[in-house]
C-alpha positions as CSV (number, residue, x, y, z in Angstrom):
1,X,85.2,6.3,265.0
2,X,85.9,7.8,267.9
3,X,89.7,7.5,267.4
4,X,89.4,9.7,265.1
5,X,88.6,12.1,267.1
6,X,90.9,11.0,270.2
7,X,93.6,12.0,267.2
8,X,92.4,14.8,265.5
9,X,91.9,16.6,268.9
10,X,95.7,15.8,269.8
11,X,96.4,17.5,266.6
12,X,93.7,20.5,266.6
13,X,96.0,20.9,270.3
14,X,99.3,20.3,269.9
15,X,99.9,21.9,266.2
16,X,99.6,24.9,264.7
17,X,96.3,24.0,262.1
18,X,94.7,26.5,260.8
19,X,92.7,24.5,258.1
20,X,91.2,20.9,257.2
21,X,89.3,18.7,254.8
22,X,87.1,16.0,256.2
23,X,86.8,12.9,253.3
24,X,83.5,11.0,253.9
25,X,81.7,13.5,256.3
26,X,78.7,10.8,256.7
27,X,76.5,13.3,258.9
28,X,78.8,16.2,259.8
29,X,78.5,14.6,263.4
30,X,81.9,16.2,264.0
31,X,80.6,19.7,263.5
32,X,80.6,21.0,266.3
33,X,84.2,19.4,267.4
34,X,85.7,21.7,264.7
35,X,84.1,24.9,265.6
36,X,85.7,24.4,268.9
37,X,89.3,25.8,267.5
38,X,88.3,28.4,265.4
39,X,89.4,27.1,262.3
40,X,90.1,29.1,259.0
41,X,88.7,26.4,256.8
42,X,86.6,22.9,257.1
43,X,85.5,21.3,254.3
44,X,83.6,18.2,253.8
45,X,83.2,16.2,251.2
46,X,80.4,13.7,251.0
47,X,78.8,11.9,248.1
48,X,75.7,10.5,249.4
49,X,73.4,13.4,248.0
50,X,70.5,12.9,251.7
51,X,73.9,13.2,254.0
52,X,75.5,16.1,252.2
53,X,71.9,17.9,252.5
54,X,72.5,17.4,256.4
55,X,75.7,18.7,256.5
56,X,74.8,21.7,254.8
57,X,71.5,22.6,256.8
58,X,73.5,22.0,259.8
59,X,76.2,24.8,258.7
60,X,73.4,26.9,257.8
61,X,71.7,26.6,261.1
62,X,75.0,27.3,263.0
63,X,76.0,30.6,260.6
64,X,79.1,29.1,260.0
65,X,81.0,31.0,257.1
66,X,84.1,28.9,257.4
67,X,82.8,25.7,257.1
68,X,81.3,24.2,253.3
69,X,80.4,20.8,252.1
70,X,80.9,19.3,248.4
71,X,78.0,16.7,247.5
72,X,81.2,14.8,245.3
73,X,83.6,12.4,246.7
74,X,87.4,12.3,246.0
75,X,89.0,9.8,244.1
76,X,91.9,9.1,241.6
77,X,90.5,10.7,238.9
78,X,87.0,12.6,237.4
79,X,84.7,10.4,236.9
80,X,81.1,9.0,238.0
81,X,80.5,5.9,240.3
82,X,78.1,3.5,241.8
83,X,78.2,4.3,246.1
84,X,77.0,1.3,247.7
85,X,74.2,2.9,250.8
86,X,74.5,0.9,254.1
87,X,71.7,0.9,255.9
88,X,70.0,2.3,258.9
89,X,72.7,2.8,261.7
90,X,75.6,1.2,259.7
91,X,75.5,4.0,256.8
92,X,78.9,5.0,258.0
93,X,80.0,2.3,256.1
94,X,79.1,3.2,252.7
95,X,81.3,3.0,250.3
96,X,82.6,3.5,246.8
97,X,83.6,-0.3,246.7
98,X,81.3,-3.1,246.4
99,X,81.6,-4.6,250.1
100,X,82.1,-8.2,250.4
101,X,79.3,-10.3,252.8
102,X,78.7,-9.1,256.1
103,X,76.3,-8.3,258.8
104,X,75.9,-5.3,257.2
105,X,73.1,-4.7,254.7
106,X,73.6,-2.5,251.4
107,X,70.0,-2.2,249.6
108,X,70.5,1.1,247.7
109,X,73.3,2.3,245.2
110,X,73.8,6.1,243.8
111,X,75.7,7.2,240.9
112,X,78.1,10.1,242.3
113,X,80.7,12.1,241.1
114,X,84.1,11.7,241.8
115,X,86.7,14.5,241.4
116,X,90.3,14.6,242.3
117,X,91.2,16.9,244.8
118,X,93.8,18.7,242.5
119,X,90.9,19.9,240.3
120,X,89.1,21.6,243.1
121,X,92.1,23.8,243.1
122,X,91.8,24.1,246.8
123,X,94.7,25.6,248.5
124,X,95.9,26.0,252.0
125,X,94.9,22.8,253.8
126,X,97.0,21.7,257.2
127,X,94.8,18.8,257.7
128,X,93.7,16.2,255.9
129,X,91.0,13.5,258.0
130,X,90.4,10.7,255.0
131,X,87.3,7.8,256.0
132,X,86.2,6.9,252.7
133,X,85.8,2.9,254.0
134,X,88.2,1.5,251.7
135,X,88.8,3.9,249.2
136,X,91.5,6.0,250.8
137,X,94.4,5.1,248.4
138,X,92.4,6.2,245.8
139,X,91.2,10.2,247.2
140,X,95.5,10.3,248.4
141,X,96.4,9.3,245.0
142,X,93.9,12.3,243.2
143,X,96.1,14.8,245.6
144,X,99.0,14.5,243.1
145,X,101.3,16.9,244.4
146,X,99.5,19.0,246.4
147,X,99.8,15.9,248.8
148,X,103.5,18.0,249.3
149,X,101.3,21.1,250.8
150,X,99.4,19.0,253.5
151,X,101.1,18.8,257.2
152,X,99.0,15.9,258.6
153,X,96.9,13.4,257.4
154,X,94.1,11.1,259.4
155,X,93.4,7.9,257.6
156,X,90.9,5.1,258.2
157,X,92.8,1.8,257.8
158,X,92.1,-1.8,257.6
159,X,94.5,-4.8,257.6
160,X,91.6,-7.0,255.7
161,X,89.8,-6.1,252.2
162,X,85.8,-5.4,253.8
163,X,85.3,-4.5,250.6
164,X,86.2,-6.0,247.1
165,X,89.4,-4.2,245.9
166,X,90.3,-2.4,249.0
167,X,93.8,-0.8,249.8
168,X,95.2,-3.1,252.8
169,X,97.3,-0.8,255.2
170,X,100.5,-2.1,254.5
171,X,100.2,-0.4,250.7
172,X,98.8,2.5,251.9
173,X,101.6,3.0,254.3
174,X,103.7,2.1,252.1
175,X,102.6,4.7,249.5
176,X,102.2,7.6,252.4
177,X,106.2,6.7,253.2
178,X,107.5,7.0,249.4
179,X,105.2,10.7,249.0
180,X,107.7,11.8,252.5
181,X,104.9,10.9,254.8
182,X,105.9,9.5,258.4
183,X,103.5,7.6,260.9
184,X,103.8,9.4,264.2
185,X,100.9,7.5,266.0
186,X,98.9,4.7,265.4
187,X,95.7,3.6,267.3
188,X,94.5,-0.2,266.3
189,X,91.6,-2.4,267.2
190,X,92.0,-6.7,267.1
191,X,89.2,-8.8,265.6
192,X,89.8,-11.7,268.5
193,X,89.2,-14.4,266.5
194,X,92.3,-13.5,263.2
195,X,93.9,-10.9,265.4
196,X,97.5,-12.1,263.4
197,X,96.0,-10.4,260.2
198,X,92.5,-8.9,260.8
199,X,92.9,-5.4,262.5
200,X,91.8,-1.7,261.4
201,X,92.3,1.4,263.6
202,X,93.2,5.6,262.4
203,X,96.6,6.5,262.0
204,X,98.2,10.2,261.8
205,X,100.5,10.9,259.3
206,X,103.2,14.3,259.3
207,X,104.6,15.7,256.3
208,X,109.0,14.9,256.2
209,X,108.9,18.3,256.3
210,X,107.8,19.2,259.6
211,X,110.7,17.0,261.5
212,X,113.9,16.1,262.0
213,X,115.4,12.9,259.9
214,X,116.0,11.5,263.4
215,X,112.5,11.4,264.2
216,X,111.5,9.8,260.5
217,X,114.0,7.1,261.6
218,X,112.6,6.8,265.2
219,X,109.3,6.3,263.8
220,X,110.1,3.6,261.1
221,X,111.9,1.6,263.8
222,X,108.8,1.9,265.8
223,X,106.2,1.3,263.6
224,X,108.0,-2.0,262.4
225,X,107.7,-3.0,266.5
226,X,104.1,-1.8,266.4
227,X,103.2,-3.8,263.0
228,X,104.7,-7.1,264.1
229,X,102.5,-10.2,264.9
230,X,104.4,-10.6,268.0
231,X,102.8,-7.4,269.3
232,X,99.6,-7.7,267.8
233,X,99.3,-10.9,269.3
234,X,99.9,-9.2,273.0
235,X,97.2,-6.7,271.9
236,X,95.1,-9.0,271.3
237,X,95.4,-10.6,274.5
238,X,95.6,-6.6,276.3
239,X,92.3,-5.8,274.1
240,X,90.4,-9.0,275.2
241,X,86.8,-8.2,276.1
242,X,87.3,-10.5,279.1
243,X,89.9,-8.2,280.8
244,X,87.4,-5.0,280.7
245,X,83.8,-5.7,280.6
246,X,83.6,-9.2,282.4
247,X,86.2,-8.3,285.0
248,X,84.1,-4.8,285.6
249,X,80.8,-6.7,285.4
250,X,82.3,-9.1,288.2
251,X,82.9,-6.6,290.6
252,X,80.2,-4.4,290.1
253,X,78.0,-7.2,291.4
254,X,80.0,-8.4,294.1
255,X,80.1,-4.7,295.4
256,X,76.1,-4.6,294.8
257,X,76.0,-7.8,296.9
258,X,78.5,-6.0,299.6
259,X,76.2,-3.4,300.2
260,X,74.4,-4.5,303.1
261,X,76.9,-7.0,304.5
262,X,80.2,-5.0,304.9
263,X,78.8,-1.5,304.6
264,X,81.8,-0.2,306.4
265,X,84.5,-2.3,304.7
266,X,82.8,-1.1,301.1
267,X,83.1,2.9,302.6
268,X,86.3,2.0,303.3
269,X,86.9,0.8,299.6
270,X,85.4,3.7,297.7
271,X,88.1,5.6,300.2
272,X,90.7,4.1,298.9
273,X,89.4,3.8,295.1
274,X,89.3,7.8,295.4
275,X,92.8,8.4,297.2
276,X,94.1,5.9,294.5
277,X,92.7,7.7,291.3
278,X,93.3,11.2,293.0
279,X,97.3,10.0,291.9
280,X,97.1,10.0,288.5
281,X,93.8,11.2,287.5
282,X,93.1,15.1,287.1
283,X,89.6,15.4,288.4
284,X,89.5,13.6,291.7
285,X,93.2,15.2,292.3
286,X,91.2,18.7,292.2
287,X,88.3,17.0,294.4
288,X,90.7,15.7,296.9
289,X,92.0,19.2,297.4
290,X,88.5,20.9,297.5
291,X,87.9,18.6,300.2
292,X,91.4,19.4,301.8
293,X,90.3,22.7,301.3
294,X,87.1,22.4,303.4
295,X,85.5,23.9,299.9
296,X,81.6,23.6,300.8
297,X,81.9,24.8,304.3
298,X,84.5,27.8,303.4
299,X,84.1,29.4,300.0
300,X,80.3,30.8,299.8
301,X,81.9,32.7,303.1
302,X,84.4,34.7,300.4
303,X,81.7,36.6,298.2
304,X,81.3,39.5,300.3
305,X,78.0,40.3,299.4
306,X,75.2,42.5,301.4
307,X,71.5,42.5,302.3
308,X,71.2,44.3,298.8
309,X,72.9,41.4,296.9
310,X,71.1,39.7,294.3
311,X,71.7,35.8,294.0
312,X,71.2,33.1,291.4
313,X,71.0,29.8,292.3
314,X,70.7,27.7,288.7
315,X,70.2,23.9,289.8
316,X,69.1,24.3,293.4
317,X,68.3,21.0,294.1
318,X,66.8,21.1,298.1
319,X,68.3,24.7,298.7
320,X,71.1,24.1,301.3
321,X,73.5,26.3,299.4
322,X,71.1,29.0,298.7
323,X,70.5,28.5,303.4
324,X,74.1,28.8,303.0
325,X,74.4,32.2,301.2
326,X,71.0,33.5,303.2
327,X,73.0,33.0,306.6
328,X,76.0,34.6,305.5
329,X,74.4,37.6,303.6
330,X,70.6,37.6,303.9
331,X,70.2,38.4,300.6
332,X,67.9,38.3,297.5
333,X,67.8,35.1,296.0
334,X,66.1,33.4,293.0
335,X,66.4,29.9,293.2
336,X,65.6,27.9,289.8
337,X,64.4,24.0,290.0
338,X,62.8,22.3,287.2
339,X,62.3,19.0,289.2
340,X,58.8,19.2,290.4
341,X,60.0,17.0,293.9
342,X,62.8,19.4,294.5
343,X,60.6,22.5,293.9
344,X,57.9,21.9,296.4
345,X,60.3,21.1,298.8
346,X,61.9,24.6,298.0
347,X,58.6,26.1,298.0
348,X,58.0,24.6,301.6
349,X,61.3,25.5,302.9
350,X,61.2,29.2,301.7
351,X,57.4,29.5,302.1
352,X,58.5,32.3,305.3
353,X,61.1,34.1,304.0
354,X,59.9,36.8,300.5
355,X,63.9,37.3,299.7
356,X,63.3,33.8,298.0
357,X,62.1,33.5,294.8
358,X,61.1,30.1,293.3
359,X,61.0,29.2,290.0
360,X,59.9,25.5,288.8
361,X,61.9,25.6,285.3
362,X,65.6,25.3,284.5
363,X,67.7,28.2,283.0
364,X,69.7,27.5,279.6
365,X,70.9,29.0,276.3
366,X,67.4,28.5,274.7
367,X,63.9,28.0,275.5
368,X,62.6,24.4,275.5
369,X,60.5,21.9,276.5
370,X,62.9,18.5,277.8
371,X,63.2,15.7,279.6
372,X,64.9,15.4,282.9
373,X,66.1,12.2,285.3
374,X,65.4,11.5,288.4
375,X,68.7,10.9,289.6
376,X,68.5,13.1,292.8
377,X,70.6,15.9,292.9
378,X,72.2,14.7,289.8
379,X,69.1,14.5,287.6
380,X,70.1,15.8,284.0
381,X,68.4,16.4,281.1
382,X,67.9,13.4,278.3
383,X,66.5,12.2,275.1
384,X,64.5,8.8,276.9
385,X,60.8,10.4,276.9
386,X,60.5,8.4,279.8
387,X,62.0,11.0,282.1
388,X,60.2,14.2,283.9
389,X,58.7,16.7,281.2
390,X,60.3,20.0,282.1
391,X,60.6,23.7,281.2
392,X,64.0,25.4,280.3
393,X,64.0,28.8,279.8
394,X,66.7,31.3,278.1
395,X,68.4,33.0,280.4
396,X,68.7,36.2,279.1
397,X,64.9,35.8,278.4
398,X,64.3,35.9,281.9
399,X,66.9,38.3,283.2
400,X,65.4,41.0,281.2
401,X,61.7,39.8,281.9
402,X,62.9,40.1,286.0
403,X,64.2,43.3,285.4
404,X,67.6,42.8,286.8
405,X,70.9,45.0,285.5
406,X,73.2,43.1,287.9
407,X,73.7,39.8,289.6
408,X,76.2,40.1,292.4
409,X,76.8,35.9,292.5
410,X,75.4,33.3,289.7
411,X,76.0,29.6,291.0
412,X,75.5,26.8,288.9
413,X,75.3,23.6,289.2
414,X,73.1,21.7,286.1
415,X,74.7,18.7,285.2
416,X,76.0,19.7,282.0
417,X,73.3,22.4,280.8
418,X,76.0,24.9,282.2
419,X,78.0,25.0,278.6
420,X,74.8,26.5,277.3
421,X,74.0,28.8,279.2
422,X,76.9,30.0,279.4
423,X,77.6,30.4,275.8
424,X,74.7,32.5,275.3
425,X,75.9,34.8,277.7
426,X,78.8,35.6,276.4
427,X,77.4,35.7,273.2
428,X,74.8,37.8,273.9
429,X,77.0,40.4,276.5
430,X,74.9,39.7,279.3
431,X,77.9,37.9,281.3
432,X,78.7,42.0,282.1
433,X,75.8,42.1,284.2
434,X,77.5,39.3,286.4
435,X,79.5,40.2,289.3
436,X,81.0,36.4,290.5
437,X,80.3,33.5,289.4
438,X,80.7,30.0,291.3
439,X,80.2,27.2,288.3
440,X,80.6,23.2,288.4
441,X,81.7,22.2,284.9
442,X,80.4,18.2,284.1
443,X,81.8,15.8,282.0
444,X,78.5,14.6,280.3
445,X,78.6,16.4,277.6
446,X,80.5,16.1,274.5
447,X,83.4,17.2,273.5
448,X,83.3,19.1,277.5
449,X,86.9,19.7,278.1
450,X,86.8,21.7,274.7
451,X,83.9,23.5,275.6
452,X,84.8,24.4,279.2
453,X,88.3,25.6,277.5
454,X,87.1,27.9,274.7
455,X,84.3,29.6,277.8
456,X,87.3,30.0,280.1
457,X,89.2,31.9,277.3
458,X,86.0,33.7,276.2
459,X,85.5,34.7,279.9
460,X,88.4,36.0,280.4
461,X,87.7,39.3,278.5
462,X,85.2,39.7,281.2
463,X,86.1,37.9,284.0
464,X,89.1,37.0,286.3
465,X,89.5,33.2,287.4
466,X,90.5,33.4,291.3
467,X,90.3,29.9,291.5
468,X,89.9,26.8,290.0
469,X,89.3,23.0,291.0
470,X,89.4,21.3,287.5
471,X,85.6,19.7,286.9
472,X,85.1,20.3,290.8
473,X,83.9,24.0,291.1
474,X,85.9,27.4,289.7
475,X,85.0,31.1,291.0
476,X,85.7,33.8,288.3
477,X,84.8,37.5,289.5
478,X,84.2,40.7,286.9
479,X,87.1,42.7,286.1
480,X,86.6,46.2,287.8
């Protein structure tokens, strides 16, 4: 669930964690996320054979030598048990415990091996993530004294028995406190009809060896407040769907009906909203600084190019940026635009300029035929097959095909595809052929913040950051 990702991300970024196990791996949805942190060891445990095979194939296809998967369940003793396999999109609700009646169906059962963690003799694990649909306490019991060697735990919990014999949160919490762990963070969701006894979520526990006794006492007191029925009642009100979804829906409807009636008033509203967001959100604040700096009107004038320079405009759209570069430097320009409508506009705009070469495909980390949304300058690759069919070419292959030894300026604005493209340039060492880069990173990609962070770290070995406006634009120049 999303909260597990949030809590794990926070731990990996703020603490010294070099290895982890993920118990209840499902289909390994987190593999790419874990891989961003260069961990020494990542071990998945997934008892359902079909899901374990999926994880194994993902690990093999990505050549992740620090990852492994065990096709077993973890429990409190070595045995065999039947697992109830949930159907369809709810397959992550599969459990070793018999499910109670609900809208989730369980058509199949599978006999699986169950092992204690201690019996596997796996050492040097810093973090355990446990998501086993009610079987969490049995998993923890199987660690025995090895539990003392972990640093952190991220555990899914329920305050009710969704499965017969499922451990409830209070009992899970008591067990971990007894074994010298302290709960330091709790993310909770509430059942709106029964807020006082039906809630679920994820919790982070830390080994008491890693924190001071005063912190243990503080968290104990704070957790008593979090677990109180009074707090749960407040949380239920704050979490009530009307507060979020309904209000947003009403605001959206009001704005849409006001577009034609009060255009100037609506413009003022958007500007005020943008300024307000800039006071507490990093991205809008960076955008505001970019505007105040008149970045769109001045940044292109400082690249120190000449008539012999080569410029790559990846995501050319209507060619405005290329025109700025041509007016300033009159250099050879390569424009890559996969959208057929904008490709035609580019052809018409630069038909009399023999220094401009236009290509009707996009650049990326690998060659493929994909679908593109039709959203003007915000068009992006999509899994929706109703989109526009386009071609993406591997940037390394294109550089080789065009016989280019040096790109003096690479501009990237490709709605999320910049991550794969830059990762490919870095991996292939072709990044050394790029003298200057102007990059716009986007937030429409999973783990965008982590992928950007890793790319920036890797760029530092070949390039130097000149300036950066968080998720707006940033410039990198080759280290001379």
